[in-house]
N, C-alpha and C positions, 0 to 999 in steps of 0.2 A: 504494500500500500504506500503510495507517495505521500510524504509528509509535507507540512507547510514550509514555505520558504523561511530561511533564517534572516529575518529583517527586524528593524526596530519596532515596527507596528505589531508584529506577531509576538515579539518578546514582551512588549509592554502589556499585552493581553494576558500574560501568565500571572501577573500580580506580583507585588513586592516580596511576599514571603518565598514564593517559588524562585524568583530571580536571586534573592539573597542566598538561598541554598546552592543554586547553580554557581554563583560567583564564588562562594566559599570553596566549592569543589575545584573550580578553575584555578584558583590561586594557591591551592595546597602544594607545598613544596617549592613554590616559586617566590623567592624573597623579593625580587624586583617588583613583581605584580602586587604582592602584599603591601609593599611600601606605597605604590600608586593608589591602592584602595584606601589606605590609611590617610593619605594626603587628601583624597576626595572627601573624606569625613571631617577634615579639619575645619570647615565652616562652623561646625558645632563646637569647636574648641575656642578657648580664649587665645589671644595672641601669644601669651606666655606658654601655653600648652603646645600650640603649633610650633613655636620656636624651639621648644625642648625636643620635639620629634625631629626637627630639621638639624639641630645641633648633634643629636645622636647619630643621624645618618652621615653628617659631615665627618664626625669622628671615626665612623666605620671606614669611610673612604680614605681618611688620613692614615689609618693603621694598616690598611691593605698593602701587601707586598708583591702580589702576583702580577705577571705581565698582562697588559690589557690588549687583547687582539683588536683587529679592525672592527669586527662585529660588536664586540663588547664595548669598544670605544663609542660607537654610535649609540648604543643603549645608554651608556653613562652620560653622554652629552644630552640625550633627550631627557634623562632624569634630572640632570642639573639645571637645564633650561626650565623644566617644570618647577623645580625648587625656587628658582629666581622669580617665576611668575607668582608662586604662592607668597613669597616674601614681599614682593612689591604690592600685590593686590589684596592680600589678606592681613599679613602681619603689620606691614608698614602703614596700612590705611588707618590703623588705630594707634600704632606706636612707631614713629619714624626712627627713633634712636635704635630700637630693637631690630628693625629691618636693616638699618645701616650696618649694625654689628654682624648680622648674619651674612650679609653680602661681602663684608670685609673678610670674614672667616672663609667664605667660599673662594675668594680670590687667593687666599693664602694656601689653598690646596694645589695651586698650579704647579709648583716645583715637583711635588710628590707624584702628581698625575703624569706630568711630562716625562719623568724619569722611568715611568712604567709603560709608555706607549709611544708609537711613532705618529707624531702629529704633523707630518709633512703636508697633509691636506688641510690643515688649519681648523679642524673640527673643535678641538679643545680651546684653541685660541679664540674661536668665535664665541664659545661659552663665556670666556673671561671678558670679552668685549661687551657681551650682553649684560654681565654683572656690573661692569663699569657704567654702562648706559643707565642701568637701574639706579646706581648711586647718584648719577647726574640728576635723575628725576627727583630723588629724595632730598638732594642737597638744600633747596630753598627752605624746606621745613625742618632741617636738622638743627637742633639746639645743643651745641657743644661749646665748651670753652675754647676760644680760638687758639691759644698757644699750645695746649695739650694736643689738639687736633693737628696743628702744624707739625709737632714732634712725631705724631703717628704717621703722617704722610711722609716726612723726611726719612724715617727709619724704613718704611716700606720701599722707598725708591732706592735705598742703598743695596738692597738685595732683590733686584727686579730682573733676574736673569732671563726669564721667558716673556718679559714685556707685559705681564699681567696687570701691572699698575701704571702702564703708559696712559697718559691722559687724566691721571687722578687730580692734578692741580686744576686744570680747566673744569673738571667735573665738580670739584668741591670749592671753587673760588668764591661762590656766594656764601657758603657756610663758613669759610675761613675769614672772609672780610679783610679789610685793610690790616687789621691787627694781626691776624693769622698769617697773611701773605708776607707782611713785614718780618714777622718772627721766623718764617720759613726762609726768607732771603738772608737774614742774619746768620742762620745756621749754615746755609750753603756757602756764604762768603767766608765764614770762619773755617769751614771744612776745606775750602779751596786753598787756604794758606797752610793747612796742616800737612806734614810729610806723611807719605804712605809707610806702612810697616811691613815686615816680612810676612806677617799673617795675611796681608792683603794680596800677596803674590801666589797664594795656594791655588787660585783659580787657573794659573798658567802652568802648573805642573813643575817638573824638575829637569826637563830636557833642554834647558837653556841656563845661561849664567844668572847668578843672583842679581847682577847689575841690570841685565836686560829684563828680568822679571819685574824688578822695581820700576823700571821705565815704562813697561807696558801697564803695570798696575796703576801708576800715576796717570797715564793717559786715559785709562778706563774710568778711573775715579773722577778725573776732571771733566770728562765728557758727560757723565751723569750729573755733575753739579751744574755744568753749563746749561744742560737741558732744563734743570729745575729753575735756574735763574731766568732762562728764556720764557718758560711758562708763566713765571711770576710777573715778568715784564708785560706779557700779553694780557694777563688777568688784570693788571693795574693800568693798562693802556699807556705804558711808558715805552714808546718806541726807541728812545735813546738808550734806555737800559738794555733793550733787546739788541740793538746794534753793538753795544759795548762788549757783547760776548764774542765778537768776531774781530779779527784783524782786518786791516784794509785789504790785504791780499785775499783773505777768505771771502770778503764781500764781493770779489770778482768771480767767484765760483758759480757755475750754472746751477748748482744744487742749493745755493744760499741766496744769491742776488735776487731772484724773483720774489722770495719770501720777504726780503728786506724792502723791496719796492712796493709790494702790496701793503705792508704796514705803514710805510711813509705816505702812500696815497690815502689810506684810511685816516691818517693824521692830518691830512690837508697840506702835505709837503711834496707836491708833484715834481718840482724842479730837482730836489734831492733824489727822488725816486728815479727820474730820468738819467741823472748823472751816474747813478749806480748801474743802471741797465746798459748805458752806453759804454761804461768801463768794462762791464762783463762781456759785452759783445765784441769789443775791441780786443780783449784778452783772449777770446776764443777764436778770433779771426785767423790767427796764424796756425791754428790746429786743424787737424783733419776731423771734421765733425761727421764721422761715419754714422753716428746715431743721431736721431732727431732729438731736439730739446724744445718742444713746443711751449713749455712753461716759460722759457726765456723770451721767445717772441711774443707770447701772450701778455707778459708783464710789460714788455717794451711798448706794445700797442696801447695798453691801458694808460701808460704814462703820456704818450703822445696825444691820446684822446682827451685826457684830463687837462692838458695844456692847450688844447684846441689847435694843435699843429697838423692841420688837415693834409697838406701836401706831403709832409714827411710820413704821415700815417699811411697814405696811399702808396707811397714809394716803398715803405717797409713791408706792407702786406703783399704787394706785387713781387718783391724780392723773395719773400718766403714761398709764395706760390711757384715762382720760377725754379727755386731750388728744390722744394719738397713735393711739388704737385699736390698741395694740400687743398682739397675741395672746400673745406670749411673756410679757409683763408680767402679763397677766390670769391666765395659768396660775400664775405665781409668787404672785400675790395670793390666788387660790383655794386654793393648796396650804397657805397659812399660816392659813386660817380653821378654827375648830372644826368638828367633825363636824356635818353637816346645814345649816350656815350657807352652805356653798358653793353649794347648789342655788338658794337665794334670790338670792345675789349674782350668779350666772350669769344669772338672769332679768333682774335689774337691768342687767347689762352688755349683754344683747341689746337691751333697750329703749333704752339709751343709743346703741347702734350705729344703730338704726332712725331715731333723731331727730338724728343727727349731721349737721351742715350739709354736710359733704363726702361725697358719695355714693361717689366713687371710693375714698376712705379706708376707708369702710365695706365696700366690696367686697374691698379688700385684706385686711381683717380676716377676712372670711368665707372667703376662699381659704386664708388662713394657718391658720385654726382647725382644720379646715374646718367650715363650717356652710352646707350647701346650702339648707336651709329659710329661714334668715335672708336669704341672698343673693336667693332668689326673692321674698321679701316686699319687699326693698328695690327690686328691679327692677320688680315689678308696680306698686308704689305711686309710684315716682319715675322711670319709664322715660324721661320727657322730659328728664331731666338726664344721660342717658348721653352720653358723648363717644366717638364711634366712632373717634376717632383714637388712643385709648389701647389699642391692640390688644395690647400686652404684658400688660395686666391682663385685658382682656375675653376673650382667648382661653382662659386657664385658668379664667376664670369660667364660660364656656360649657361647658367640659369638666366642671366641678363640677355644673352644672345639668342637662345633657342627659338623664341617665338618669331622674330623678324629677320634673323640673320643665321639661318641654319648652316650655311657653309662655314662661317667663322666658328660657330658652336662646335661643329664637327671637328675642325682642326684642333680645338681645345681638348675635346675628348680623346682624339687620336694621340695627342702628346702625352696624356696621362696613361693611356693604354700601352703605348710604346715604351715609356719609361719603366712601367711595372714589369713588362716582359723582358726587356733588355737587361734589367738589373736584378732579375729573379726575386722580386718582391712578392712572394707568395701570399702574404697577408693582404695584399691589395688586389689579388686576382678577382675577388667577388665584386669589387668596385669596378675593375676593368671590364668585367662581363657586363655590368650595368651600363657602363659608358658605351660599350659596343652596341648594346641594344638601343641606346639613345641615338647613336649614329645611324642605325638602320631605320629608326623612326623618322629622323630628320631627312634621310635620303628620299623619303616619299614626297617631301616638299621641295626638293632641289631639282630644278629643270636643267641647270647648267653648272657643272662643277668648275668650269673655266680651266685653269692650268693645274688643278688639283686632281688627285686620283678619285675615281668613283668609289663608292662604298664596296662594291664587289671586288675591285682591284686591290683595295686596301686589305680586305680580309684574306684574299689569296696570298698577298705578300706576307701577311702575318703567319699564315699556315706554312709557307715555304721557309720563313726565317726562324720560326719557333715551333717546329713540329713536335718536339718532345715535352712541351709545357702542358702535360696531360691534366694537371690540376686546373689549368685555365680552360682548355678545350672541352674537358668533360662538362664543365659548367655551361659553356657556350652551347654545346650540342645536346644538353639535357632537355 
């Protein structure tokens, strides 16, 4: 006899007593599920009773020593996120201080948990970020003496090896207030002047000289303190204090200058911001900027815009487009042109893309814009330059082309198929088979292949060149 479907409506019809019995049977012997059920019952508890259960669970996690597998890690992360929700929405809704203490205790679990699992995917780090976000939410209602709270924050940041307390000063700035932030700054400045000890070098092991270990410990120590002082300066809106943490040379670095410029702009000092960015760009000018630094250009544009330097802004945006073929920057450039000038500028931009030495960069632009016609022109004229290994770009390119430019789309698919077979990339064969099927479908819409092989000729060449790639052909012929 067929039973009823297992759904919420049918379960509800069983009644509370039957469901309670079923639930007790379901969680028997499963500690994790039992904890979830107990937490679900916590609305009936006082905040102190709920907090006691949470503290008990946090203590169990702290005492555990076994390795946490990937599966167990996901389960633990889900449980911890659930605890954060209970702390924030149940405990702290009645007792902010108690909720804060529990979140702080949860953050302090990070070193022990990280030591027992591989968090390369950032799952546990994400939990700690969520706990810090919850602290940020509670901070306006937190009633703590400012100086002891500052001491608590300072001590936490001295042993922040996994970054679990990153962002704690911005999160608690309102609770710290000027008194707490000032106390925190005094502690950091005092510590900056203090010498490191041999105890501070234990982190670096024993495979280097004591002198080198002291040097590295001092650098690590000072970096932490500079971060504290920078966060305090931001919290107090003191841009000069923030700038004072860096030397004139450091303020030319592309990793620091944009942050400095943004702070100066916020403080209403655009001329200084522009000088910093111009110095940064000049210092980078003689270097091979193989990688893009959009944050530098973005901060530079913001400075020029704040100062109303329209001609220089247009020139700077066009230069970035010419160099990087950045679609977003071209839109910004065109939006600042007088009426009717943008059409001619767009034609010039398309011509520049066609002749750009990096075909793949040109295709990135076409996909980002998007411009299927330009992408087709590039591929038809420069198909020999296609790199079939760049499937992350070629796949969306083929999707852009297939509706209106089947010949160009076919050339893209062929490049990926050929690469996979020539380089024996067996894991890509199933994708190559799919690409070959796409070629066959596109062939039905092609009336003239021009100088390119027909689909039939391409497949015949593949069979002659790669007759032994049975893992591929078996899938094709299936």
